[in-house]
Chimera marker file (.cmm) of the C-alpha trace (Angstrom):
<marker_set name="trace">
<marker id="1" x="109.780" y="78.455" z="72.623" r="1" g="1" b="0" radius="0.5"/>
<marker id="2" x="107.007" y="76.572" z="70.827" r="1" g="1" b="0" radius="0.5"/>
<marker id="3" x="108.931" y="73.307" z="71.166" r="1" g="1" b="0" radius="0.5"/>
<marker id="4" x="108.996" y="73.775" z="74.936" r="1" g="1" b="0" radius="0.5"/>
<marker id="5" x="105.224" y="74.177" z="75.209" r="1" g="1" b="0" radius="0.5"/>
<marker id="6" x="104.689" y="71.272" z="72.790" r="1" g="1" b="0" radius="0.5"/>
<marker id="7" x="106.932" y="69.012" z="74.855" r="1" g="1" b="0" radius="0.5"/>
<marker id="8" x="105.137" y="70.082" z="78.050" r="1" g="1" b="0" radius="0.5"/>
<marker id="9" x="101.763" y="69.295" z="76.469" r="1" g="1" b="0" radius="0.5"/>
<marker id="10" x="102.919" y="65.903" z="75.232" r="1" g="1" b="0" radius="0.5"/>
<marker id="11" x="104.353" y="65.167" z="78.687" r="1" g="1" b="0" radius="0.5"/>
<marker id="12" x="100.937" y="66.046" z="80.158" r="1" g="1" b="0" radius="0.5"/>
<marker id="13" x="99.247" y="63.595" z="77.754" r="1" g="1" b="0" radius="0.5"/>
<marker id="14" x="101.819" y="60.902" z="78.594" r="1" g="1" b="0" radius="0.5"/>
<marker id="15" x="101.326" y="61.368" z="82.352" r="1" g="1" b="0" radius="0.5"/>
<marker id="16" x="97.538" y="61.343" z="81.990" r="1" g="1" b="0" radius="0.5"/>
<marker id="17" x="97.579" y="58.099" z="79.984" r="1" g="1" b="0" radius="0.5"/>
<marker id="18" x="99.789" y="56.443" z="82.602" r="1" g="1" b="0" radius="0.5"/>
<marker id="19" x="98.364" y="57.891" z="85.825" r="1" g="1" b="0" radius="0.5"/>
<marker id="20" x="94.663" y="58.360" z="84.991" r="1" g="1" b="0" radius="0.5"/>
<marker id="21" x="93.998" y="55.573" z="82.516" r="1" g="1" b="0" radius="0.5"/>
<marker id="22" x="96.486" y="53.111" z="84.045" r="1" g="1" b="0" radius="0.5"/>
<marker id="23" x="98.404" y="52.274" z="80.867" r="1" g="1" b="0" radius="0.5"/>
<marker id="24" x="101.834" y="50.673" z="81.354" r="1" g="1" b="0" radius="0.5"/>
<marker id="25" x="104.808" y="52.946" z="80.620" r="1" g="1" b="0" radius="0.5"/>
<marker id="26" x="106.431" y="50.100" z="78.683" r="1" g="1" b="0" radius="0.5"/>
<marker id="27" x="103.989" y="49.957" z="75.771" r="1" g="1" b="0" radius="0.5"/>
<marker id="28" x="105.458" y="50.886" z="72.408" r="1" g="1" b="0" radius="0.5"/>
<marker id="29" x="103.468" y="54.071" z="71.767" r="1" g="1" b="0" radius="0.5"/>
<marker id="30" x="104.418" y="55.577" z="75.158" r="1" g="1" b="0" radius="0.5"/>
<marker id="31" x="108.077" y="54.700" z="74.644" r="1" g="1" b="0" radius="0.5"/>
<marker id="32" x="107.917" y="56.477" z="71.266" r="1" g="1" b="0" radius="0.5"/>
<marker id="33" x="106.058" y="59.414" z="72.860" r="1" g="1" b="0" radius="0.5"/>
<marker id="34" x="108.840" y="59.837" z="75.444" r="1" g="1" b="0" radius="0.5"/>
<marker id="35" x="111.420" y="59.846" z="72.637" r="1" g="1" b="0" radius="0.5"/>
<marker id="36" x="109.485" y="62.595" z="70.808" r="1" g="1" b="0" radius="0.5"/>
<marker id="37" x="109.217" y="64.607" z="74.035" r="1" g="1" b="0" radius="0.5"/>
<marker id="38" x="112.970" y="64.380" z="74.652" r="1" g="1" b="0" radius="0.5"/>
<marker id="39" x="113.675" y="65.517" z="71.073" r="1" g="1" b="0" radius="0.5"/>
<marker id="40" x="111.379" y="68.534" z="71.472" r="1" g="1" b="0" radius="0.5"/>
<marker id="41" x="112.810" y="69.692" z="74.784" r="1" g="1" b="0" radius="0.5"/>
<marker id="42" x="115.123" y="72.672" z="74.362" r="1" g="1" b="0" radius="0.5"/>
<marker id="43" x="118.793" y="71.960" z="74.779" r="1" g="1" b="0" radius="0.5"/>
<marker id="44" x="120.512" y="73.674" z="77.704" r="1" g="1" b="0" radius="0.5"/>
<marker id="45" x="123.412" y="75.862" z="76.673" r="1" g="1" b="0" radius="0.5"/>
<marker id="46" x="126.283" y="76.502" z="79.068" r="1" g="1" b="0" radius="0.5"/>
<marker id="47" x="126.279" y="80.016" z="80.441" r="1" g="1" b="0" radius="0.5"/>
<marker id="48" x="129.222" y="82.400" z="80.166" r="1" g="1" b="0" radius="0.5"/>
<marker id="49" x="130.718" y="81.097" z="83.407" r="1" g="1" b="0" radius="0.5"/>
<marker id="50" x="131.139" y="77.655" z="81.810" r="1" g="1" b="0" radius="0.5"/>
<marker id="51" x="129.150" y="75.889" z="84.504" r="1" g="1" b="0" radius="0.5"/>
<marker id="52" x="127.641" y="72.536" z="83.720" r="1" g="1" b="0" radius="0.5"/>
<marker id="53" x="123.919" y="72.154" z="83.148" r="1" g="1" b="0" radius="0.5"/>
<marker id="54" x="122.032" y="71.129" z="86.293" r="1" g="1" b="0" radius="0.5"/>
<marker id="55" x="121.466" y="67.489" z="87.086" r="1" g="1" b="0" radius="0.5"/>
<marker id="56" x="117.911" y="66.084" z="87.089" r="1" g="1" b="0" radius="0.5"/>
<marker id="57" x="117.936" y="66.449" z="90.886" r="1" g="1" b="0" radius="0.5"/>
<marker id="58" x="118.611" y="70.179" z="90.508" r="1" g="1" b="0" radius="0.5"/>
<marker id="59" x="115.601" y="71.398" z="88.452" r="1" g="1" b="0" radius="0.5"/>
<marker id="60" x="115.700" y="74.643" z="86.528" r="1" g="1" b="0" radius="0.5"/>
<marker id="61" x="113.091" y="77.274" z="85.749" r="1" g="1" b="0" radius="0.5"/>
<marker id="62" x="112.861" y="80.495" z="83.756" r="1" g="1" b="0" radius="0.5"/>
<marker id="63" x="112.992" y="83.512" z="86.067" r="1" g="1" b="0" radius="0.5"/>
<marker id="64" x="110.789" y="86.141" z="84.397" r="1" g="1" b="0" radius="0.5"/>
<marker id="65" x="112.111" y="88.935" z="86.630" r="1" g="1" b="0" radius="0.5"/>
<marker id="66" x="115.651" y="88.699" z="85.254" r="1" g="1" b="0" radius="0.5"/>
<marker id="67" x="114.890" y="86.863" z="82.001" r="1" g="1" b="0" radius="0.5"/>
<marker id="68" x="117.276" y="83.958" z="82.643" r="1" g="1" b="0" radius="0.5"/>
<marker id="69" x="117.163" y="80.246" z="83.374" r="1" g="1" b="0" radius="0.5"/>
<marker id="70" x="118.137" y="79.474" z="86.982" r="1" g="1" b="0" radius="0.5"/>
<marker id="71" x="118.503" y="76.470" z="89.228" r="1" g="1" b="0" radius="0.5"/>
<marker id="72" x="115.382" y="76.102" z="91.343" r="1" g="1" b="0" radius="0.5"/>
<marker id="73" x="117.118" y="75.451" z="94.649" r="1" g="1" b="0" radius="0.5"/>
<marker id="74" x="119.995" y="77.874" z="94.136" r="1" g="1" b="0" radius="0.5"/>
<marker id="75" x="120.724" y="79.779" z="97.343" r="1" g="1" b="0" radius="0.5"/>
<marker id="76" x="120.541" y="83.083" z="95.470" r="1" g="1" b="0" radius="0.5"/>
<marker id="77" x="117.207" y="82.219" z="93.819" r="1" g="1" b="0" radius="0.5"/>
<marker id="78" x="114.912" y="81.435" z="96.732" r="1" g="1" b="0" radius="0.5"/>
<marker id="79" x="113.639" y="83.993" z="99.212" r="1" g="1" b="0" radius="0.5"/>
<marker id="80" x="115.124" y="83.031" z="102.583" r="1" g="1" b="0" radius="0.5"/>
<marker id="81" x="112.775" y="81.637" z="105.206" r="1" g="1" b="0" radius="0.5"/>
<marker id="82" x="113.241" y="82.737" z="108.798" r="1" g="1" b="0" radius="0.5"/>
<marker id="83" x="111.737" y="81.632" z="112.087" r="1" g="1" b="0" radius="0.5"/>
<marker id="84" x="111.109" y="84.549" z="114.411" r="1" g="1" b="0" radius="0.5"/>
<marker id="85" x="111.118" y="83.703" z="118.112" r="1" g="1" b="0" radius="0.5"/>
<marker id="86" x="109.960" y="85.872" z="120.981" r="1" g="1" b="0" radius="0.5"/>
<marker id="87" x="110.843" y="84.193" z="124.256" r="1" g="1" b="0" radius="0.5"/>
<marker id="88" x="110.214" y="86.245" z="127.382" r="1" g="1" b="0" radius="0.5"/>
<marker id="89" x="111.255" y="84.539" z="130.632" r="1" g="1" b="0" radius="0.5"/>
<marker id="90" x="109.617" y="87.257" z="132.757" r="1" g="1" b="0" radius="0.5"/>
<marker id="91" x="105.999" y="86.712" z="131.715" r="1" g="1" b="0" radius="0.5"/>
<marker id="92" x="103.747" y="84.326" z="133.609" r="1" g="1" b="0" radius="0.5"/>
<marker id="93" x="104.920" y="81.537" z="135.885" r="1" g="1" b="0" radius="0.5"/>
<marker id="94" x="107.732" y="80.189" z="133.724" r="1" g="1" b="0" radius="0.5"/>
<marker id="95" x="107.733" y="82.557" z="130.766" r="1" g="1" b="0" radius="0.5"/>
<marker id="96" x="106.245" y="82.198" z="127.315" r="1" g="1" b="0" radius="0.5"/>
<marker id="97" x="107.450" y="81.732" z="123.767" r="1" g="1" b="0" radius="0.5"/>
<marker id="98" x="106.134" y="82.617" z="120.317" r="1" g="1" b="0" radius="0.5"/>
<marker id="99" x="107.362" y="81.233" z="117.014" r="1" g="1" b="0" radius="0.5"/>
<marker id="100" x="106.447" y="82.313" z="113.490" r="1" g="1" b="0" radius="0.5"/>
<marker id="101" x="108.000" y="81.329" z="110.170" r="1" g="1" b="0" radius="0.5"/>
<marker id="102" x="108.095" y="83.987" z="107.436" r="1" g="1" b="0" radius="0.5"/>
<marker id="103" x="109.673" y="84.516" z="104.012" r="1" g="1" b="0" radius="0.5"/>
<marker id="104" x="111.805" y="87.633" z="104.210" r="1" g="1" b="0" radius="0.5"/>
<marker id="105" x="114.858" y="89.270" z="102.648" r="1" g="1" b="0" radius="0.5"/>
<marker id="106" x="116.800" y="89.401" z="105.910" r="1" g="1" b="0" radius="0.5"/>
<marker id="107" x="116.460" y="89.036" z="109.678" r="1" g="1" b="0" radius="0.5"/>
<marker id="108" x="115.201" y="92.588" z="110.241" r="1" g="1" b="0" radius="0.5"/>
<marker id="109" x="112.525" y="92.162" z="107.575" r="1" g="1" b="0" radius="0.5"/>
<marker id="110" x="111.450" y="88.885" z="109.231" r="1" g="1" b="0" radius="0.5"/>
<marker id="111" x="111.119" y="90.585" z="112.620" r="1" g="1" b="0" radius="0.5"/>
<marker id="112" x="109.114" y="93.440" z="111.086" r="1" g="1" b="0" radius="0.5"/>
<marker id="113" x="106.738" y="91.013" z="109.362" r="1" g="1" b="0" radius="0.5"/>
<marker id="114" x="106.216" y="88.988" z="112.539" r="1" g="1" b="0" radius="0.5"/>
<marker id="115" x="105.496" y="92.039" z="114.684" r="1" g="1" b="0" radius="0.5"/>
<marker id="116" x="103.079" y="93.362" z="112.040" r="1" g="1" b="0" radius="0.5"/>
<marker id="117" x="101.103" y="90.092" z="112.192" r="1" g="1" b="0" radius="0.5"/>
<marker id="118" x="98.265" y="90.400" z="114.712" r="1" g="1" b="0" radius="0.5"/>
<marker id="119" x="98.278" y="86.633" z="115.437" r="1" g="1" b="0" radius="0.5"/>
<marker id="120" x="101.887" y="87.013" z="116.596" r="1" g="1" b="0" radius="0.5"/>
<marker id="121" x="101.771" y="90.393" z="118.325" r="1" g="1" b="0" radius="0.5"/>
<marker id="122" x="98.530" y="89.758" z="120.240" r="1" g="1" b="0" radius="0.5"/>
<marker id="123" x="100.475" y="87.408" z="122.554" r="1" g="1" b="0" radius="0.5"/>
<marker id="124" x="103.004" y="90.122" z="123.474" r="1" g="1" b="0" radius="0.5"/>
<marker id="125" x="102.030" y="92.456" z="126.295" r="1" g="1" b="0" radius="0.5"/>
<marker id="126" x="103.190" y="95.933" z="125.176" r="1" g="1" b="0" radius="0.5"/>
<marker id="127" x="104.264" y="96.979" z="128.676" r="1" g="1" b="0" radius="0.5"/>
<marker id="128" x="106.534" y="93.906" z="128.964" r="1" g="1" b="0" radius="0.5"/>
<marker id="129" x="107.888" y="93.947" z="125.379" r="1" g="1" b="0" radius="0.5"/>
<marker id="130" x="111.678" y="93.781" z="125.232" r="1" g="1" b="0" radius="0.5"/>
<marker id="131" x="113.337" y="93.689" z="121.762" r="1" g="1" b="0" radius="0.5"/>
<marker id="132" x="116.298" y="91.631" z="123.033" r="1" g="1" b="0" radius="0.5"/>
<marker id="133" x="113.949" y="88.643" z="123.444" r="1" g="1" b="0" radius="0.5"/>
<marker id="134" x="113.046" y="88.810" z="119.736" r="1" g="1" b="0" radius="0.5"/>
<marker id="135" x="115.461" y="86.625" z="117.728" r="1" g="1" b="0" radius="0.5"/>
<marker id="136" x="115.540" y="85.021" z="114.277" r="1" g="1" b="0" radius="0.5"/>
<marker id="137" x="117.161" y="81.987" z="112.730" r="1" g="1" b="0" radius="0.5"/>
<marker id="138" x="117.013" y="80.197" z="109.376" r="1" g="1" b="0" radius="0.5"/>
<marker id="139" x="113.995" y="77.913" z="109.232" r="1" g="1" b="0" radius="0.5"/>
<marker id="140" x="114.773" y="74.216" z="108.855" r="1" g="1" b="0" radius="0.5"/>
<marker id="141" x="112.720" y="71.052" z="108.588" r="1" g="1" b="0" radius="0.5"/>
<marker id="142" x="108.988" y="71.090" z="107.956" r="1" g="1" b="0" radius="0.5"/>
<marker id="143" x="107.221" y="74.359" z="108.623" r="1" g="1" b="0" radius="0.5"/>
<marker id="144" x="104.186" y="76.307" z="107.545" r="1" g="1" b="0" radius="0.5"/>
<marker id="145" x="104.854" y="79.900" z="106.533" r="1" g="1" b="0" radius="0.5"/>
<marker id="146" x="102.723" y="82.320" z="108.525" r="1" g="1" b="0" radius="0.5"/>
<marker id="147" x="101.781" y="79.875" z="111.285" r="1" g="1" b="0" radius="0.5"/>
<marker id="148" x="102.092" y="81.252" z="114.823" r="1" g="1" b="0" radius="0.5"/>
<marker id="149" x="102.938" y="78.832" z="117.625" r="1" g="1" b="0" radius="0.5"/>
<marker id="150" x="102.407" y="80.094" z="121.184" r="1" g="1" b="0" radius="0.5"/>
<marker id="151" x="103.701" y="78.289" z="124.277" r="1" g="1" b="0" radius="0.5"/>
<marker id="152" x="102.885" y="79.305" z="127.828" r="1" g="1" b="0" radius="0.5"/>
<marker id="153" x="105.450" y="78.193" z="130.359" r="1" g="1" b="0" radius="0.5"/>
<marker id="154" x="108.935" y="77.011" z="129.455" r="1" g="1" b="0" radius="0.5"/>
<marker id="155" x="108.833" y="75.760" z="125.797" r="1" g="1" b="0" radius="0.5"/>
<marker id="156" x="111.902" y="73.579" z="126.363" r="1" g="1" b="0" radius="0.5"/>
<marker id="157" x="110.001" y="71.241" z="128.737" r="1" g="1" b="0" radius="0.5"/>
<link id1="1" id2="2" r="1" g="1" b="0" radius="0.2"/>
<link id1="2" id2="3" r="1" g="1" b="0" radius="0.2"/>
<link id1="3" id2="4" r="1" g="1" b="0" radius="0.2"/>
<link id1="4" id2="5" r="1" g="1" b="0" radius="0.2"/>
<link id1="5" id2="6" r="1" g="1" b="0" radius="0.2"/>
<link id1="6" id2="7" r="1" g="1" b="0" radius="0.2"/>
<link id1="7" id2="8" r="1" g="1" b="0" radius="0.2"/>
<link id1="8" id2="9" r="1" g="1" b="0" radius="0.2"/>
<link id1="9" id2="10" r="1" g="1" b="0" radius="0.2"/>
<link id1="10" id2="11" r="1" g="1" b="0" radius="0.2"/>
<link id1="11" id2="12" r="1" g="1" b="0" radius="0.2"/>
<link id1="12" id2="13" r="1" g="1" b="0" radius="0.2"/>
<link id1="13" id2="14" r="1" g="1" b="0" radius="0.2"/>
<link id1="14" id2="15" r="1" g="1" b="0" radius="0.2"/>
<link id1="15" id2="16" r="1" g="1" b="0" radius="0.2"/>
<link id1="16" id2="17" r="1" g="1" b="0" radius="0.2"/>
<link id1="17" id2="18" r="1" g="1" b="0" radius="0.2"/>
<link id1="18" id2="19" r="1" g="1" b="0" radius="0.2"/>
<link id1="19" id2="20" r="1" g="1" b="0" radius="0.2"/>
<link id1="20" id2="21" r="1" g="1" b="0" radius="0.2"/>
<link id1="21" id2="22" r="1" g="1" b="0" radius="0.2"/>
<link id1="22" id2="23" r="1" g="1" b="0" radius="0.2"/>
<link id1="23" id2="24" r="1" g="1" b="0" radius="0.2"/>
<link id1="24" id2="25" r="1" g="1" b="0" radius="0.2"/>
<link id1="25" id2="26" r="1" g="1" b="0" radius="0.2"/>
<link id1="26" id2="27" r="1" g="1" b="0" radius="0.2"/>
<link id1="27" id2="28" r="1" g="1" b="0" radius="0.2"/>
<link id1="28" id2="29" r="1" g="1" b="0" radius="0.2"/>
<link id1="29" id2="30" r="1" g="1" b="0" radius="0.2"/>
<link id1="30" id2="31" r="1" g="1" b="0" radius="0.2"/>
<link id1="31" id2="32" r="1" g="1" b="0" radius="0.2"/>
<link id1="32" id2="33" r="1" g="1" b="0" radius="0.2"/>
<link id1="33" id2="34" r="1" g="1" b="0" radius="0.2"/>
<link id1="34" id2="35" r="1" g="1" b="0" radius="0.2"/>
<link id1="35" id2="36" r="1" g="1" b="0" radius="0.2"/>
<link id1="36" id2="37" r="1" g="1" b="0" radius="0.2"/>
<link id1="37" id2="38" r="1" g="1" b="0" radius="0.2"/>
<link id1="38" id2="39" r="1" g="1" b="0" radius="0.2"/>
<link id1="39" id2="40" r="1" g="1" b="0" radius="0.2"/>
<link id1="40" id2="41" r="1" g="1" b="0" radius="0.2"/>
<link id1="41" id2="42" r="1" g="1" b="0" radius="0.2"/>
<link id1="42" id2="43" r="1" g="1" b="0" radius="0.2"/>
<link id1="43" id2="44" r="1" g="1" b="0" radius="0.2"/>
<link id1="44" id2="45" r="1" g="1" b="0" radius="0.2"/>
<link id1="45" id2="46" r="1" g="1" b="0" radius="0.2"/>
<link id1="46" id2="47" r="1" g="1" b="0" radius="0.2"/>
<link id1="47" id2="48" r="1" g="1" b="0" radius="0.2"/>
<link id1="48" id2="49" r="1" g="1" b="0" radius="0.2"/>
<link id1="49" id2="50" r="1" g="1" b="0" radius="0.2"/>
<link id1="50" id2="51" r="1" g="1" b="0" radius="0.2"/>
<link id1="51" id2="52" r="1" g="1" b="0" radius="0.2"/>
<link id1="52" id2="53" r="1" g="1" b="0" radius="0.2"/>
<link id1="53" id2="54" r="1" g="1" b="0" radius="0.2"/>
<link id1="54" id2="55" r="1" g="1" b="0" radius="0.2"/>
<link id1="55" id2="56" r="1" g="1" b="0" radius="0.2"/>
<link id1="56" id2="57" r="1" g="1" b="0" radius="0.2"/>
<link id1="57" id2="58" r="1" g="1" b="0" radius="0.2"/>
<link id1="58" id2="59" r="1" g="1" b="0" radius="0.2"/>
<link id1="59" id2="60" r="1" g="1" b="0" radius="0.2"/>
<link id1="60" id2="61" r="1" g="1" b="0" radius="0.2"/>
<link id1="61" id2="62" r="1" g="1" b="0" radius="0.2"/>
<link id1="62" id2="63" r="1" g="1" b="0" radius="0.2"/>
<link id1="63" id2="64" r="1" g="1" b="0" radius="0.2"/>
<link id1="64" id2="65" r="1" g="1" b="0" radius="0.2"/>
<link id1="65" id2="66" r="1" g="1" b="0" radius="0.2"/>
<link id1="66" id2="67" r="1" g="1" b="0" radius="0.2"/>
<link id1="67" id2="68" r="1" g="1" b="0" radius="0.2"/>
<link id1="68" id2="69" r="1" g="1" b="0" radius="0.2"/>
<link id1="69" id2="70" r="1" g="1" b="0" radius="0.2"/>
<link id1="70" id2="71" r="1" g="1" b="0" radius="0.2"/>
<link id1="71" id2="72" r="1" g="1" b="0" radius="0.2"/>
<link id1="72" id2="73" r="1" g="1" b="0" radius="0.2"/>
<link id1="73" id2="74" r="1" g="1" b="0" radius="0.2"/>
<link id1="74" id2="75" r="1" g="1" b="0" radius="0.2"/>
<link id1="75" id2="76" r="1" g="1" b="0" radius="0.2"/>
<link id1="76" id2="77" r="1" g="1" b="0" radius="0.2"/>
<link id1="77" id2="78" r="1" g="1" b="0" radius="0.2"/>
<link id1="78" id2="79" r="1" g="1" b="0" radius="0.2"/>
<link id1="79" id2="80" r="1" g="1" b="0" radius="0.2"/>
<link id1="80" id2="81" r="1" g="1" b="0" radius="0.2"/>
<link id1="81" id2="82" r="1" g="1" b="0" radius="0.2"/>
<link id1="82" id2="83" r="1" g="1" b="0" radius="0.2"/>
<link id1="83" id2="84" r="1" g="1" b="0" radius="0.2"/>
<link id1="84" id2="85" r="1" g="1" b="0" radius="0.2"/>
<link id1="85" id2="86" r="1" g="1" b="0" radius="0.2"/>
<link id1="86" id2="87" r="1" g="1" b="0" radius="0.2"/>
<link id1="87" id2="88" r="1" g="1" b="0" radius="0.2"/>
<link id1="88" id2="89" r="1" g="1" b="0" radius="0.2"/>
<link id1="89" id2="90" r="1" g="1" b="0" radius="0.2"/>
<link id1="90" id2="91" r="1" g="1" b="0" radius="0.2"/>
<link id1="91" id2="92" r="1" g="1" b="0" radius="0.2"/>
<link id1="92" id2="93" r="1" g="1" b="0" radius="0.2"/>
<link id1="93" id2="94" r="1" g="1" b="0" radius="0.2"/>
<link id1="94" id2="95" r="1" g="1" b="0" radius="0.2"/>
<link id1="95" id2="96" r="1" g="1" b="0" radius="0.2"/>
<link id1="96" id2="97" r="1" g="1" b="0" radius="0.2"/>
<link id1="97" id2="98" r="1" g="1" b="0" radius="0.2"/>
<link id1="98" id2="99" r="1" g="1" b="0" radius="0.2"/>
<link id1="99" id2="100" r="1" g="1" b="0" radius="0.2"/>
<link id1="100" id2="101" r="1" g="1" b="0" radius="0.2"/>
<link id1="101" id2="102" r="1" g="1" b="0" radius="0.2"/>
<link id1="102" id2="103" r="1" g="1" b="0" radius="0.2"/>
<link id1="103" id2="104" r="1" g="1" b="0" radius="0.2"/>
<link id1="104" id2="105" r="1" g="1" b="0" radius="0.2"/>
<link id1="105" id2="106" r="1" g="1" b="0" radius="0.2"/>
<link id1="106" id2="107" r="1" g="1" b="0" radius="0.2"/>
<link id1="107" id2="108" r="1" g="1" b="0" radius="0.2"/>
<link id1="108" id2="109" r="1" g="1" b="0" radius="0.2"/>
<link id1="109" id2="110" r="1" g="1" b="0" radius="0.2"/>
<link id1="110" id2="111" r="1" g="1" b="0" radius="0.2"/>
<link id1="111" id2="112" r="1" g="1" b="0" radius="0.2"/>
<link id1="112" id2="113" r="1" g="1" b="0" radius="0.2"/>
<link id1="113" id2="114" r="1" g="1" b="0" radius="0.2"/>
<link id1="114" id2="115" r="1" g="1" b="0" radius="0.2"/>
<link id1="115" id2="116" r="1" g="1" b="0" radius="0.2"/>
<link id1="116" id2="117" r="1" g="1" b="0" radius="0.2"/>
<link id1="117" id2="118" r="1" g="1" b="0" radius="0.2"/>
<link id1="118" id2="119" r="1" g="1" b="0" radius="0.2"/>
<link id1="119" id2="120" r="1" g="1" b="0" radius="0.2"/>
<link id1="120" id2="121" r="1" g="1" b="0" radius="0.2"/>
<link id1="121" id2="122" r="1" g="1" b="0" radius="0.2"/>
<link id1="122" id2="123" r="1" g="1" b="0" radius="0.2"/>
<link id1="123" id2="124" r="1" g="1" b="0" radius="0.2"/>
<link id1="124" id2="125" r="1" g="1" b="0" radius="0.2"/>
<link id1="125" id2="126" r="1" g="1" b="0" radius="0.2"/>
<link id1="126" id2="127" r="1" g="1" b="0" radius="0.2"/>
<link id1="127" id2="128" r="1" g="1" b="0" radius="0.2"/>
<link id1="128" id2="129" r="1" g="1" b="0" radius="0.2"/>
<link id1="129" id2="130" r="1" g="1" b="0" radius="0.2"/>
<link id1="130" id2="131" r="1" g="1" b="0" radius="0.2"/>
<link id1="131" id2="132" r="1" g="1" b="0" radius="0.2"/>
<link id1="132" id2="133" r="1" g="1" b="0" radius="0.2"/>
<link id1="133" id2="134" r="1" g="1" b="0" radius="0.2"/>
<link id1="134" id2="135" r="1" g="1" b="0" radius="0.2"/>
<link id1="135" id2="136" r="1" g="1" b="0" radius="0.2"/>
<link id1="136" id2="137" r="1" g="1" b="0" radius="0.2"/>
<link id1="137" id2="138" r="1" g="1" b="0" radius="0.2"/>
<link id1="138" id2="139" r="1" g="1" b="0" radius="0.2"/>
<link id1="139" id2="140" r="1" g="1" b="0" radius="0.2"/>
<link id1="140" id2="141" r="1" g="1" b="0" radius="0.2"/>
<link id1="141" id2="142" r="1" g="1" b="0" radius="0.2"/>
<link id1="142" id2="143" r="1" g="1" b="0" radius="0.2"/>
<link id1="143" id2="144" r="1" g="1" b="0" radius="0.2"/>
<link id1="144" id2="145" r="1" g="1" b="0" radius="0.2"/>
<link id1="145" id2="146" r="1" g="1" b="0" radius="0.2"/>
<link id1="146" id2="147" r="1" g="1" b="0" radius="0.2"/>
<link id1="147" id2="148" r="1" g="1" b="0" radius="0.2"/>
<link id1="148" id2="149" r="1" g="1" b="0" radius="0.2"/>
<link id1="149" id2="150" r="1" g="1" b="0" radius="0.2"/>
<link id1="150" id2="151" r="1" g="1" b="0" radius="0.2"/>
<link id1="151" id2="152" r="1" g="1" b="0" radius="0.2"/>
<link id1="152" id2="153" r="1" g="1" b="0" radius="0.2"/>
<link id1="153" id2="154" r="1" g="1" b="0" radius="0.2"/>
<link id1="154" id2="155" r="1" g="1" b="0" radius="0.2"/>
<link id1="155" id2="156" r="1" g="1" b="0" radius="0.2"/>
<link id1="156" id2="157" r="1" g="1" b="0" radius="0.2"/>
</marker_set>
């Protein structure tokens, strides 16, 4: 484990020399430093399933909860992100819509979190609330977790 922290520290020094002090990455001492860093990095051992180590585009991290190395973007590793939508066509002139993105275990948990958020629920009139207008879907693209977007009128226009 000491080699890992040593390699991380040397990588920090390397990055600081290049990015802060503007030294070229092609000078001899930085080339040698990168070789030392690569020698200190722990070698990845195949797990019992025989799967290959992740590619550089699939970074890994040590999950302290289960005590194992995992792929960072593994579907089973990340907490799913859901967009909760409340779209009521009966309110106002042309209806209204609310959107909120949350990190939750499942769709029901996402709905519960959204309704518990005062920024989300303050736009819903309790006497007109209808649970069938509350839907969820997997969040895609760029989003900000916890942000509430409120649209008066038809949001599709």
